[in-house]
C-alpha positions as CSV (number, residue, x, y, z in Angstrom):
1,M,-101.8,0.9,-5.9
2,A,-103.2,1.9,-9.3
3,L,-101.4,0.3,-12.2
4,D,-102.4,0.4,-15.8
5,P,-100.7,-2.3,-17.9
6,G,-97.9,-1.3,-20.2
7,T,-97.8,-2.6,-23.7
8,Y,-94.7,-4.2,-25.1
9,K,-94.3,-5.9,-28.5
10,T,-91.1,-7.6,-29.6
11,T,-89.6,-10.4,-31.7
12,I,-88.2,-13.5,-29.9
13,W,-85.9,-15.8,-31.8
14,C,-86.8,-19.4,-31.5
15,G,-83.9,-21.4,-30.0
16,A,-82.2,-18.3,-28.4
17,T,-82.4,-17.1,-24.8
18,W,-84.5,-14.0,-24.4
19,E,-84.0,-11.6,-21.5
20,R,-85.6,-8.3,-20.5
21,T,-85.7,-6.4,-17.2
22,F,-88.6,-3.9,-16.8
23,T,-88.8,-1.2,-14.1
24,W,-92.1,0.1,-12.7
25,R,-92.9,3.4,-11.2
26,V,-96.1,5.0,-10.0
27,D,-96.1,8.7,-9.9
28,G,-92.3,8.6,-10.1
29,T,-91.9,6.3,-7.2
30,L,-90.5,2.8,-7.7
31,V,-93.1,0.0,-7.1
32,N,-92.0,-2.4,-4.3
33,W,-92.6,-5.9,-5.4
34,T,-91.7,-7.5,-2.1
35,G,-94.3,-10.1,-1.1
36,Y,-95.6,-10.4,-4.7
37,T,-95.4,-13.3,-7.1
38,A,-95.7,-13.1,-10.9
39,K,-96.9,-15.1,-13.8
40,L,-96.6,-14.7,-17.6
41,Q,-98.5,-16.8,-20.1
42,V,-98.1,-16.9,-23.9
43,K,-101.0,-18.1,-26.1
44,Q,-101.6,-18.0,-29.8
45,Y,-105.3,-17.0,-29.3
46,L,-107.0,-15.7,-26.2
47,N,-108.9,-18.8,-25.2
48,D,-106.1,-21.3,-26.2
49,A,-104.0,-23.3,-23.8
50,S,-100.7,-21.6,-22.9
51,V,-97.8,-22.5,-25.1
52,L,-95.3,-21.0,-22.6
53,T,-95.7,-20.1,-18.9
54,L,-93.2,-18.4,-16.6
55,T,-93.6,-17.8,-12.9
56,S,-91.7,-16.3,-10.0
57,G,-88.5,-18.3,-9.5
58,S,-89.0,-20.0,-12.9
59,G,-88.2,-17.4,-15.5
60,I,-89.4,-14.3,-13.6
61,T,-87.4,-12.5,-10.8
62,L,-89.1,-9.7,-8.9
63,G,-86.6,-7.1,-7.7
64,G,-88.4,-6.0,-4.5
65,S,-87.9,-2.3,-3.7
66,A,-85.9,-1.8,-6.9
67,G,-89.2,-2.0,-8.8
68,T,-87.8,-4.4,-11.4
69,I,-89.2,-7.5,-13.0
70,A,-86.7,-9.6,-14.9
71,V,-88.0,-12.1,-17.5
72,V,-85.9,-14.9,-19.0
73,M,-87.0,-17.4,-21.5
74,S,-84.4,-20.1,-22.0
75,S,-83.3,-21.3,-25.4
76,A,-85.1,-24.6,-24.7
77,L,-88.4,-22.7,-24.0
78,T,-88.2,-20.5,-27.1
79,G,-87.1,-23.4,-29.3
80,A,-90.2,-25.3,-28.3
81,V,-92.6,-22.6,-29.7
82,T,-93.8,-22.8,-33.2
83,P,-92.9,-19.6,-35.1
84,G,-95.7,-17.1,-35.3
85,E,-97.4,-14.2,-33.4
86,Y,-98.7,-14.8,-29.9
87,L,-100.5,-12.9,-27.2
88,Y,-99.1,-12.6,-23.6
89,D,-99.7,-10.8,-20.4
90,L,-97.7,-10.5,-17.1
91,E,-99.6,-10.4,-13.8
92,V,-98.4,-9.9,-10.3
93,T,-100.3,-10.7,-7.1
94,N,-99.8,-10.3,-3.4
95,G,-102.4,-12.9,-2.5
96,T,-105.1,-10.2,-2.1
97,S,-104.8,-8.1,-5.3
98,T,-103.8,-9.0,-8.8
99,Y,-102.5,-6.5,-11.3
100,R,-101.8,-6.9,-15.0
101,V,-98.6,-5.0,-15.5
102,L,-97.6,-5.8,-19.0
103,E,-99.4,-7.1,-22.1
104,G,-98.9,-7.3,-25.8
105,K,-97.7,-9.6,-28.6
106,F,-94.6,-11.6,-29.1
107,T,-93.5,-12.7,-32.6
108,F,-91.5,-15.9,-32.4
109,D,-89.2,-16.0,-35.4
110,G,-88.1,-19.4,-36.6
111,Q,-84.5,-20.7,-36.4
112,V,-82.3,-22.2,-39.2
113,T,-79.5,-23.6,-37.0
114,I,-80.6,-26.5,-34.9
């Protein structure tokens, strides 16, 4: 399977739940994520420690033959991140091959109501 990572940039509001579902196709055919696991890490700078990590079953749900990857950051997770701009990527693996499917920047916007 040949996948080039997509780029996605968005704002996430600290202290609010953030949810997105992405659908992957290769040459018009849905990608089957059955047998894969996923991991997403958020870092302020490339070589920093992760400030937020999601994995399959813990914030990431792979949709099997539907080709979807659902990502959910709870309000507790987003509320623990210091406002600012961060790098992230999302990778999937089947134990043999690893693919970066999404990358970009998240801007975490501070919250007033606590």
